[in-house]
N, C-alpha and C positions, 0 to 999 in steps of 0.2 A: 460086355458093354451094354447089351440090350437090357439085361436085368437091372443094371445100375440106373439107366434112364427111367425104367418103370418104377423103381423104388424112389427115385428123386421126385417123380410126379406124385407119388403117393404121399411123400413127406411134405410137399407144397400144398397138400389138400386138394389136388386135382383129381383124386379118385383114380380108378384104373384107366389105362389107356383105352381109347375106343376100339371095339372089336373090328377086325378087318371087314366083316360083312357090312357094318355100318358105314365104313369109309367107302366101300364099293357101292353101296346104295346111294350115298351122297354124290359120288362121282357119276353114277348113271343118271341121277336126277339132274345134275348140272349139264350133262351132255344132252339130255332130252330138251332142256330149255334152249340150248344153242341150236339144236336141230329145228325146234319149233320156230325160233326167231328167224332162221334162214328160210324156212318154208313160207313164213308170213311175208317176208321181204319179196319172195318170188311171185306171190299172188297179187301183190298190190298193183292196182291199175295205174299206169302212168297217166298223168293229167297234163293237158296243154296249159300254156299260159295264155290267159285271155285279157285283152285290154280294149276298152271302149273309148270312142271319141265322137264328138259332134263337130262337124265342119264349121257351123255357125251356132255357138251355144246360146246366143241371144237372138230370139225370134219374135216376130210380131203375129198377132192373131190374123188368120187368113193366109199365112205364108206356109212354106214347106221347110223341112229340115232334113239334112243328110246325116244318117247315123253310120258309124263304121265299127265293125268288130274285127280286131286283129287276133288271129289264132296262131300260136307258135307251138308246134308239136315237138316233143323231145326227139332227138336223133334216132333214126331207125324205125320210126312209127309213121303210119299213114292212117287216114280215115277214108271211108267211101265218099264219093262226091255226093252232091245233092241229087244226082240222077244216075245211080249205079246201073250198069248194063244188065245185071242179074237182079230181077225183082225180089229175090230171096235175101239180098243184102240190105243192110240198114243204112239209109241215106243220112248224110249230115244235114241237119235242118235247124235253122234259126226261126223261132217263134217269138212274136212280139205280143204283148198284152197292153195295148194302148189305153190310156184313160179316156173318159168321155171328152168328146170334142177333138179327138185325134184319130186319124185313119192311116192305114198303111197303103202307100201307093205302090211300092215294089220292094222286093228283096232280091238281090242279085249275088250270085256266087262266082268265084273265079272259074276259069277254064280248067277242067280236070286234066291230069296227066295219065298216061297209060302205064300200068304196072303189069308186066308179064309174070305170071306165076306158073311154075312147073305143074303140069297136070290139069291146068285150067284152060279151056278152049280159047276164049277171047280174053284180051287184056282187061284188067280191072280199071275202072275210071276212079281215080283217087285224088285226094289232096295230101300233100306232105310238106314238111318244112314249115314255113310261115305263109299264111294266106289270109285274105281279107274278105269278109262278107259285108256288103253294103245294103242299107235300107233307106228308103225315102218315105217320110211321113208328111201328112198335111194337117194343119191346124185349122179349125173352123174360126170364123170371125168372132165367135162367142166365147172362145177360151179365155179364162180369167188371167190377168197378169200375175206373175210370180213364178215360183219354182215349179217345174214340171218334170216328173220322173217317168221314164218309159222303161218298164220292166220287160225282160225277155228270158228266153231259155235256149241254150244250144244243146241239141241232141246229137250224139255222135257215138261211133264205136272205133276205138283205137285198135290197130293191128300191127304186128311185125310181119316179116315175110314168112313166119312159121305159125303164128298163133294170133287169134283175136281175143280181146278182153271183153267182158260183159259190157253191154251198152251203158252209156253214161249220160247224165244231164247236168248242165252247169247253168246256174242263174247268172244273168248279166243285167245291167241297167245303164241307162243314159240319163243325164240330168241336163235339162235346158232351163233357160230363164225366158219367160214370155214377158215382153215389155209392151206397154200400151203404145198405140200408134200416135 
């Protein structure tokens, strides 16, 4: 029956059946793509969901505004707090780059929780789940009315209880409207 299938392929103009070594090579190539895709999926850094809000999006020159950054980490992840107990660890840090006429009054972080890790002397001070970083900014009396963008960056390092991923930076921004007095 095998020779009948081969002769039928030849009669249809399909040429000779592919050699077994070519089939094996194609199979190995397909398997290597599957393995590479699986390895790539394991190396991907999990990213938090970031959302920004302004408590009072309409502000006047000479006033202050409260900015809020909500960080939602995927389940099973944590980041070091803004003040890790071990100076070798990478702190979570929000940096703002205010435009002319805007100054940063304060940036505040939530209270860290303790994470006990086997083999580590002191508990780690971490943020996990969903947490909020707040900032207060001041506008000078000379800020022009109109749209005002406050750019920033969150620097963090996500970890599981077994591995830490390379440090990451995420751009964030807040949009305010400055109205005249």
